[in-house]
C-alpha positions as CSV (number, residue, x, y, z in Angstrom):
1,M,0.1,-0.1,0.1
2,P,2.4,2.7,0.5
3,V,4.0,4.1,-2.6
4,A,7.3,4.4,-1.3
5,V,9.5,2.6,1.0
6,P,13.4,2.3,1.9
7,G,14.8,0.2,-0.9
8,Y,13.0,1.2,-3.6
9,D,14.7,1.1,-6.8
10,P,13.1,1.6,-10.2
11,R,15.2,-0.7,-12.2
12,R,13.5,-3.8,-10.7
13,G,10.6,-2.7,-12.9
14,M,8.3,0.1,-13.4
15,T,9.0,3.4,-12.6
16,L,7.5,5.4,-9.6
17,R,6.3,7.8,-12.1
18,Q,5.0,5.0,-14.7
19,V,2.9,3.1,-11.3
20,N,1.3,6.5,-10.5
21,F,0.1,6.9,-13.6
22,L,-0.9,3.2,-13.7
23,N,-2.8,3.9,-10.8
24,I,-5.0,7.2,-12.4
25,A,-6.0,4.4,-15.2
26,L,-7.1,2.2,-12.6
27,M,-9.0,4.7,-10.4
28,L,-10.6,6.0,-14.0
29,A,-11.7,2.3,-14.5
30,A,-12.9,1.3,-11.5
31,T,-15.0,4.6,-11.4
32,A,-16.6,3.8,-14.8
33,V,-17.6,0.4,-13.4
34,A,-19.1,1.7,-10.5
35,F,-21.2,4.1,-11.8
36,A,-22.8,1.2,-14.5
37,V,-22.8,-1.5,-11.9
38,P,-21.8,-0.9,-8.3
39,F,-23.2,-3.3,-6.4
40,Q,-22.1,-6.0,-8.4
41,L,-18.5,-4.7,-8.8
42,F,-18.3,-4.4,-5.1
43,L,-19.3,-8.0,-4.7
44,L,-17.2,-9.4,-7.7
45,A,-13.9,-7.2,-5.8
46,Y,-14.7,-8.1,-2.2
47,A,-15.1,-12.1,-3.0
48,I,-12.0,-12.1,-5.6
49,L,-9.8,-9.6,-5.1
50,G,-10.3,-9.0,-1.3
51,P,-9.2,-12.8,0.1
52,L,-5.8,-12.5,-2.4
53,H,-5.4,-9.2,-1.1
54,Y,-5.6,-10.2,2.8
55,L,-3.2,-13.0,2.2
56,T,-0.8,-11.7,0.2
57,Q,-0.3,-8.4,2.5
58,I,-0.3,-10.6,6.0
59,S,2.4,-12.8,4.4
60,W,4.4,-9.3,3.0
61,L,3.7,-8.2,6.8
62,H,5.4,-11.1,8.1
63,S,8.2,-10.9,6.0
64,R,8.6,-7.3,7.9
65,S,8.2,-7.7,11.0
66,Y,4.9,-6.2,11.1
67,F,6.7,-3.2,11.1
68,T,7.7,-3.1,14.9
69,P,10.6,-3.9,16.8
70,G,9.1,-6.5,19.0
71,K,9.1,-9.9,18.1
72,S,5.6,-10.9,19.4
73,D,3.8,-7.6,18.7
74,H,2.0,-9.0,15.8
75,L,0.7,-12.0,18.5
76,V,-0.6,-9.1,20.7
77,L,-2.8,-7.9,17.9
78,G,-3.9,-11.5,16.6
79,A,-5.0,-12.3,20.3
80,M,-6.8,-8.9,20.5
81,T,-8.7,-9.6,16.9
82,A,-9.7,-13.2,18.1
83,V,-11.4,-11.7,21.0
84,L,-13.0,-9.3,18.8
85,L,-14.3,-11.7,16.4
86,A,-15.4,-13.9,19.4
87,L,-17.3,-11.4,20.8
88,K,-18.9,-10.7,17.1
89,Y,-19.7,-14.1,16.4
90,V,-20.3,-15.7,19.7
91,A,-21.7,-13.2,22.0
92,V,-23.9,-10.8,19.4
93,D,-24.5,-13.3,16.8
94,R,-24.9,-16.4,18.5
95,Y,-26.2,-15.6,22.0
96,G,-27.6,-11.8,21.4
97,L,-25.4,-10.4,24.1
98,V,-25.6,-6.6,23.1
99,G,-24.1,-5.7,26.3
100,V,-20.5,-6.5,24.8
101,V,-20.8,-4.1,21.7
102,P,-19.3,-1.5,24.2
103,W,-16.2,-3.4,25.1
104,A,-16.0,-4.8,22.0
105,A,-15.4,-0.8,21.1
106,G,-13.4,-0.5,23.8
107,L,-10.9,-3.5,22.4
108,V,-10.4,-1.4,19.3
109,I,-9.5,1.8,20.9
110,L,-7.4,-0.3,23.1
111,S,-5.8,-1.9,20.1
112,L,-5.3,1.4,18.2
113,A,-3.2,2.5,21.4
114,A,-1.5,-0.5,21.4
115,S,-0.4,-0.2,17.9
116,A,0.9,3.3,18.2
117,A,2.8,2.2,21.0
118,M,4.3,-0.6,19.3
119,V,6.0,2.0,16.8
120,L,6.2,5.0,19.6
121,Q,10.4,5.5,19.6
122,S,10.5,6.8,23.1
123,G,10.6,4.9,26.5
124,L,8.7,1.9,27.9
125,A,7.3,4.5,30.4
126,A,5.6,6.8,27.3
127,R,4.0,3.4,25.7
128,A,2.6,2.5,29.2
129,A,1.3,6.0,29.8
130,L,-0.3,5.5,26.1
131,I,-2.4,2.2,26.9
132,A,-3.1,3.8,30.2
133,A,-4.6,6.7,29.1
134,A,-6.7,4.4,26.6
135,V,-8.0,2.2,29.1
136,A,-9.2,5.4,30.9
137,V,-11.0,7.5,28.2
138,A,-12.6,4.4,26.4
139,P,-15.4,4.1,28.7
140,L,-16.3,7.8,27.9
141,I,-15.9,7.4,23.9
142,V,-18.1,3.9,23.9
143,S,-20.9,4.7,25.2
144,G,-22.4,6.6,22.6
145,N,-24.0,4.7,19.7
146,A,-21.8,7.1,16.4
147,A,-18.5,5.7,18.4
148,Q,-19.3,2.4,18.4
149,A,-20.0,2.4,14.5
150,L,-16.8,4.1,14.0
151,L,-15.1,1.9,15.4
152,L,-16.8,-1.6,14.6
153,T,-17.9,-0.2,11.3
154,M,-16.6,1.9,9.5
155,L,-12.7,1.5,10.8
156,P,-12.6,-1.9,9.4
157,T,-14.3,-0.9,6.3
158,L,-14.3,2.1,4.7
159,I,-11.5,3.7,7.3
160,H,-9.1,1.5,6.3
161,V,-10.0,1.1,2.6
162,Y,-10.2,4.6,1.7
163,C,-8.6,6.8,4.3
164,F,-5.4,4.4,5.2
165,T,-5.5,4.2,1.1
166,A,-5.2,8.2,0.5
167,L,-2.6,8.3,4.0
168,F,-0.1,6.1,1.9
169,M,-0.9,8.3,-1.3
170,L,0.1,11.5,0.4
171,Y,3.0,9.8,2.4
172,G,4.5,8.7,-1.2
173,A,3.6,12.0,-3.2
174,L,5.3,14.2,-0.5
175,R,8.4,11.8,0.4
176,G,9.3,11.2,-3.1
177,R,8.8,15.4,-3.8
178,S,6.2,14.1,-6.9
179,P,4.4,15.5,-9.4
180,S,2.7,12.1,-10.2
181,G,2.1,11.3,-6.9
182,A,-0.1,14.6,-6.1
183,A,-1.5,13.9,-9.7
184,Q,-3.2,10.3,-8.3
185,L,-3.6,11.5,-5.4
186,A,-6.1,14.6,-7.0
187,V,-7.9,12.3,-9.1
188,F,-8.4,9.9,-6.2
189,V,-10.3,13.0,-4.5
190,A,-11.6,13.6,-7.8
191,C,-13.1,10.2,-8.6
192,S,-14.8,10.4,-5.1
193,A,-16.2,13.4,-5.0
194,S,-18.0,12.2,-8.7
195,F,-20.0,10.1,-7.1
196,F,-22.4,12.7,-5.3
197,L,-21.6,15.1,-8.0
198,V,-23.4,13.3,-10.6
199,G,-26.7,12.3,-10.3
200,G,-28.8,9.5,-11.5
201,G,-29.4,6.4,-11.1
202,P,-27.0,2.8,-12.1
203,S,-27.7,1.6,-15.6
204,A,-28.0,-1.9,-14.1
205,M,-30.1,-2.1,-11.2
206,P,-29.1,-5.0,-9.1
207,G,-30.6,-8.5,-9.4
208,Q,-32.4,-10.4,-6.6
209,Y,-29.4,-12.3,-6.0
210,V,-27.4,-9.4,-5.7
211,H,-30.1,-7.8,-4.1
212,D,-30.5,-10.5,-1.4
213,T,-26.7,-11.0,-0.8
214,Y,-25.5,-7.7,-0.7
215,E,-28.1,-7.3,3.0
216,M,-25.0,-8.3,4.8
217,F,-23.1,-5.1,3.9
218,A,-26.0,-2.7,3.7
219,P,-25.0,-1.5,7.8
220,V,-22.0,-0.5,6.0
221,N,-23.9,2.0,3.7
222,V,-26.6,3.5,6.5
223,S,-23.5,4.2,8.6
224,L,-22.0,5.8,6.3
225,A,-24.6,7.9,5.5
226,G,-25.0,8.7,9.2
227,F,-21.8,10.4,9.2
228,L,-22.4,12.3,6.2
229,G,-25.5,13.4,7.2
230,I,-27.3,11.8,4.7
231,S,-31.1,11.3,5.7
232,G,-33.7,8.3,4.0
233,I,-31.2,5.9,3.9
234,D,-31.8,4.3,7.3
235,Q,-34.6,1.7,5.5
236,P,-33.2,-1.2,3.5
237,D,-34.4,-0.2,0.1
238,A,-33.2,3.0,0.1
239,V,-29.7,1.5,-0.3
240,Y,-30.6,0.2,-3.5
241,V,-33.2,2.8,-5.4
242,S,-32.8,6.3,-3.8
243,P,-30.5,8.5,-5.4
244,A,-28.2,8.6,-2.2
245,G,-28.3,5.4,-1.7
246,V,-26.8,4.9,-5.2
247,A,-24.1,7.7,-5.2
248,L,-23.1,5.9,-1.7
249,M,-22.9,2.8,-3.2
250,R,-20.7,3.9,-6.1
251,F,-18.7,5.5,-4.1
252,I,-18.3,2.4,-1.8
253,A,-17.9,-0.1,-4.4
254,F,-15.1,2.4,-5.9
255,A,-13.3,2.4,-2.6
256,Y,-12.8,-1.4,-2.3
257,T,-11.7,-1.9,-5.5
258,Y,-9.2,0.8,-5.8
259,H,-8.0,-0.3,-2.6
260,Y,-7.4,-3.6,-4.2
261,L,-5.9,-2.7,-7.3
262,N,-3.6,0.0,-6.1
263,W,-2.4,-2.9,-3.6
264,F,-1.7,-5.4,-6.4
265,S,-0.3,-2.6,-8.7
266,K,2.6,-2.0,-6.4
267,T,4.4,-4.9,-7.3
268,S,7.7,-2.6,-8.4
269,V,7.6,-0.5,-5.5
270,I,7.3,-2.3,-2.5
271,Q,8.5,-5.8,-3.8
272,W,5.1,-7.5,-2.3
273,H,5.3,-11.0,-3.6
274,K,9.1,-11.1,-2.5
275,V,8.2,-13.7,0.4
276,P,9.3,-17.7,0.5
277,R,7.9,-19.7,-1.6
278,A,5.7,-21.2,1.0
279,W,4.2,-18.3,1.8
280,S,3.3,-17.8,-2.1
281,I,1.8,-21.4,-2.2
282,A,0.1,-21.2,0.9
283,N,-1.4,-18.2,-0.4
284,I,-2.8,-19.5,-4.0
285,V,-4.1,-22.4,-2.3
286,L,-6.2,-20.5,0.6
287,W,-7.3,-17.8,-2.2
288,I,-8.7,-20.6,-4.4
289,A,-10.3,-22.0,-1.3
290,S,-11.5,-19.3,-0.4
291,V,-13.0,-18.0,-4.1
292,S,-14.5,-21.5,-3.8
293,L,-16.3,-20.8,-0.8
294,Y,-17.7,-17.4,-1.7
295,A,-19.2,-19.6,-5.2
296,W,-20.5,-22.3,-3.2
297,D,-22.2,-20.2,-0.8
298,Y,-21.3,-16.4,-0.7
299,G,-22.9,-15.7,2.7
300,T,-20.6,-18.4,4.3
301,G,-17.5,-17.5,2.7
302,L,-18.2,-13.9,4.3
303,I,-18.2,-14.9,7.4
304,V,-15.1,-16.8,7.2
305,L,-13.2,-14.5,5.2
306,F,-14.3,-11.7,7.7
307,S,-12.5,-12.7,10.4
308,L,-8.9,-12.8,7.7
309,S,-9.8,-8.9,6.8
310,W,-10.1,-8.4,10.1
311,L,-6.9,-10.0,11.3
312,H,-5.2,-7.8,8.2
313,V,-6.5,-4.9,9.2
314,Y,-5.3,-5.3,12.7
315,L,-1.7,-6.6,11.6
316,E,-1.5,-3.4,9.1
317,L,-2.3,-0.6,12.1
318,P,2.1,0.0,13.5
319,L,2.1,0.3,9.4
320,D,-0.6,3.0,9.5
321,F,1.0,4.6,12.3
322,R,4.3,4.8,11.5
323,T,2.8,6.1,7.9
324,A,1.0,9.0,9.8
325,A,4.2,9.8,11.5
326,G,5.9,10.0,8.3
327,V,3.5,12.6,6.6
328,G,4.0,14.8,9.4
329,Q,7.4,14.2,8.8
330,E,7.3,15.3,5.5
331,L,5.1,18.3,6.1
332,R,7.7,19.4,8.8
333,S,10.7,19.0,6.7
334,I,8.6,21.0,3.9
335,A,7.9,23.9,6.1
336,Q,11.1,23.9,7.2
337,G,12.9,24.1,3.7
338,R,9.9,27.1,3.1
339,S,10.9,28.5,6.2
340,A,15.4,28.7,5.4
341,R,14.3,29.8,1.5
342,V,12.5,32.7,3.0
343,A,15.1,33.4,5.6
344,L,17.8,33.5,2.9
345,G,15.9,35.5,0.9
346,A,15.4,38.1,3.8
347,A,19.2,38.3,4.2
348,G,20.1,38.6,0.4
349,Q,17.8,41.5,0.2
350,R,19.6,43.7,2.7
């Protein structure tokens, strides 16, 4: 996902500029298809590209020690993922214990703090203080429905596939001082805005199978509408037929599809395919099995692969925090450079 990493050598494949322009083309293609068949595009991308993305990214993260200094940090994140999934599938879905939902949201806050602490350059005391602060404020945050939706619905879905993708693109453009990287980010924003600026319904309305299958994802649309202040999408059918519902679906389909395509297009940049052969074979076998499971029963495939999706989101969190810190460093560097140029210019005028 990051556009620029240490050790990048353009001679290994496409240059960074070429990759950026390839991604612009991929964005435009994803936008065009999302306008035409948003529901179908999302379901196909989620079922086919999604599992391969999760598997290859986890193997890539493993080969790079999950971008954390501790050898067992990823086990902590994996354990938190297991607890979270147990709360969802066992406590809530099976036994209806909705009272554990705030606890699940609190666990997400603790996981975010733990991930930040893993990459924090300060000492052990500062890391412990960060986690303690998260434990202290979590009960105050997770009591509201909006916070629960943000942490449990939006974080592993659109925040991950859209906001973090934009973050990596911004980091790459800043680090490389790349005009093509800036253009890529501008097209990304323009494509996203186009779904809400262009009216009209999709050219191909979803059939009954697509309609019924997407019902499992409809809460994401409802949550997104709530955060954006869009009314009238709290009814199930509004997701499929209302102009606002169609616009949101186009955006979601684009966000997911390009998130996957962005990852697969960066082979020459981040070398995600450079993993041990055993990992590569396992990824292929598991991907074929996951696609077959979706083909057999999409609902069952969703339940199984949702767990893998959550795991890859959690394991990526340390890298997300490193990238956010990198953006801050690059912005400071640019600001300092401009200040130095202004000072030199003023001195030259004396």
